[in-house]
Every structure is written in structure tokens, then in C-alpha cells.
Residue, then its C-alpha position, 0 to 999 in steps of 0.5 A: m049473202s048472209l053473215y053466216e053464209k059469208i063465214y062458211e064460204k070464207f073457210e069452206e076450202k080449208a075445212k074440206k082439207m082439215n080433219i077434226k081431232y077433238i070436240c068438247v061441248g061444255i055447259g059454259y063453252s064449247g071447243v074444237i081442236l083440229e088435227d094440226g093442233s089449232a084450237g078455238i072456243a065459243y060460248t055454248f048458247f042455249t035457253g032452257k033444256p027441253g030434253c036430254s039432247l041439245v044437238d042435231g042427231i049424232m055428234d060423231m065428227e071427230g076424225k072427219p073433215a071440219v067442213e062437216l061441222l063448219k056447215h052448222i054455222k048456218n044452223e038455227n040450233s044455237v048449240m050446233r051453231s056454237i060448236a060450229a063457231a068454235c070450229v071457225n075459231a079453230l080454223n082461224h087460229d093461225n090468223t088470230k094469234k098474229m093479231s095484236n093483243d088487247d092492251n085495254t086502251l081502246f076507250d082511250k083511243l076512242g076518246v071516251n069521256e063524260n059526254t060519251t053515250v054507250s049502247m051495250v048488248g050483254y052485261f059486261g061487268p068489267i067493261i061497265k066499271m071501266l066506262e063508269k070510271k071514265g064518267v060516261k054520260e049514259i050506258d043503255i044496256i039490254d041483256n035478256d038473261r038478266e031481264i035488263g032493257e026492252k028490245g024496241s026501246f034499245n033498238n031505237g036508241l041504237e038508231s039515235e047514233p050513240d057514240i059507242a055500241i058494244l055487242t056481245s059475240t053471243s049474238l052471233l050464236n043466238g042469231t040476233f046479230p044480223e038484226l042488231s047490226s041493221h040498227i047501227k048507224k055510221g056515226t057509232k063506233t061499234i065493238l063486237m066483244g067476247p071469247s066467241t068473237i069470230m075475228i074476220p075484219e073483212i066480213f064484219k066491217d060490212f055489218g057495222i063493226n069497227y073493232l073485233a075483240g076476241t080470244s086466241v087459245v094459248d094453253t090448249e091443254n088447260m083451256f080444254k080441261y076447264l071447258r070439260l069442267g064447266g069453266g067460264t070466262p073468269i078461269l078460261k081467260n088465263y089460258g088465252d090471249k085477248k085480241l083486238i083488231d080494227t076492221g077498217r070500217 
């Protein structure tokens, strides 16, 4: 069973019983609010803009069972999958908010030092600064939007078992995560990171992930105000809690 099928199966029954209250598809992030007030967000992933419509058909799902949107987690259309991921995070909101807040000590716990090698999918500026401050030996980065790195070389690097791998959760949205995870070896401590992260440890431990680092919406009103206004992580982080959980891998 694929990753996306497992996510769908995990929430299918709950999604059949819960209606969608509100959907926001922002140019930076998308968000979903359910009828019980639970909320979730995910990056709105698309490349280029071939036309005026980026979604499949008519996106009239408000007031309808969340399962109608959840099924699009299996959609190859990255915008539809992004909105579905926000729906998943809303369905999982009650669980996520109970998880421990990220206290920024993970690298200390992992013993990061001057001998540590890191592979990174997605350019995380603040994380790079933290790693450089610790004097890590090497940071191998691939980021298609910034035209950094080369896929074949990067995947070979992953297979050489770096000490740590950090994967952007947008890889869930553009469909690259399954291939990336196939190159992760047992000796690498791997973190899936970003506001789009779907915080389900029992699923992701089977895909080579040791830690999930994501976001739990706290101030729904302001979070969705700035989603509508095209806000990105620098402002949205003020209206959610950063969460971290060990998958037990």
C-alpha cells in the first residue's frame, strides 16, 4: 500500500462523519477548517501556471463530508493534494495539539558536531544557520526551485548514509517523497519538516522517518486571515505551535 493510500485509510472513517466548514486556497498556503473547529494547513504547491484554474473541476466541498476532499491526497494534481493535506492536518488536529512543542534541541539530542554530515531536501535557511553554528562537516542540499543540487548525485549521497537527512514536507505534495525515502538507509536519522508535515508517526516510521516536525494551528482566525492574504511561514508561524514527535523508527 502506498503512503498516500495509508494516509487515506487512516482518516477515511472520521472524514465520512465530519463535514468541511471552510476551505482557503492561498498562493502561499492552503487551509481547511472542519465543522468542529479543527484546522489544518499545508503549502500550496504548484510550478508555473498554465491557465487560470489549478484545481480539478468545481471546488465546492464546503458543507460536505471531508472524505470528498481527503480522497485527493491520492491525486497527482499537486494543488489538489496540497488542499487534501491541509484537510488531513485538520482531521489530525486533536492529536497534533497534544504532541510536544519543538524546543529546538533536537540537534543537541542527536549529538550534532563538527563530524556530522547532513543531506537536506529543500533550503531551510534558519536550519542551515543552526547547523553551521555547530560546525557540521558537510551539508548537501537539493532544492529545485533554487536550482541547487543535482538529483542523481544527491540520491547517491543519501545512499552513502549521512548522519542526518532533513526532508521538506512539500515533498509529500509534489509526489517526490516516496522516491526520496527509498534512498534513506538505516543509519541515517531522518527528519520530515515543515508546516505541511502530516504528523502520523506510525505511518512515517515505515518510510524511513525518525522525527516529524510540523505545525498545529492555535489562532485559527489570524492564521486564515494571513492565508487569504498570501502569507508565508515567517508570519504564519506566529499563529501555530511547532510540534515534534519521534516516530520510533
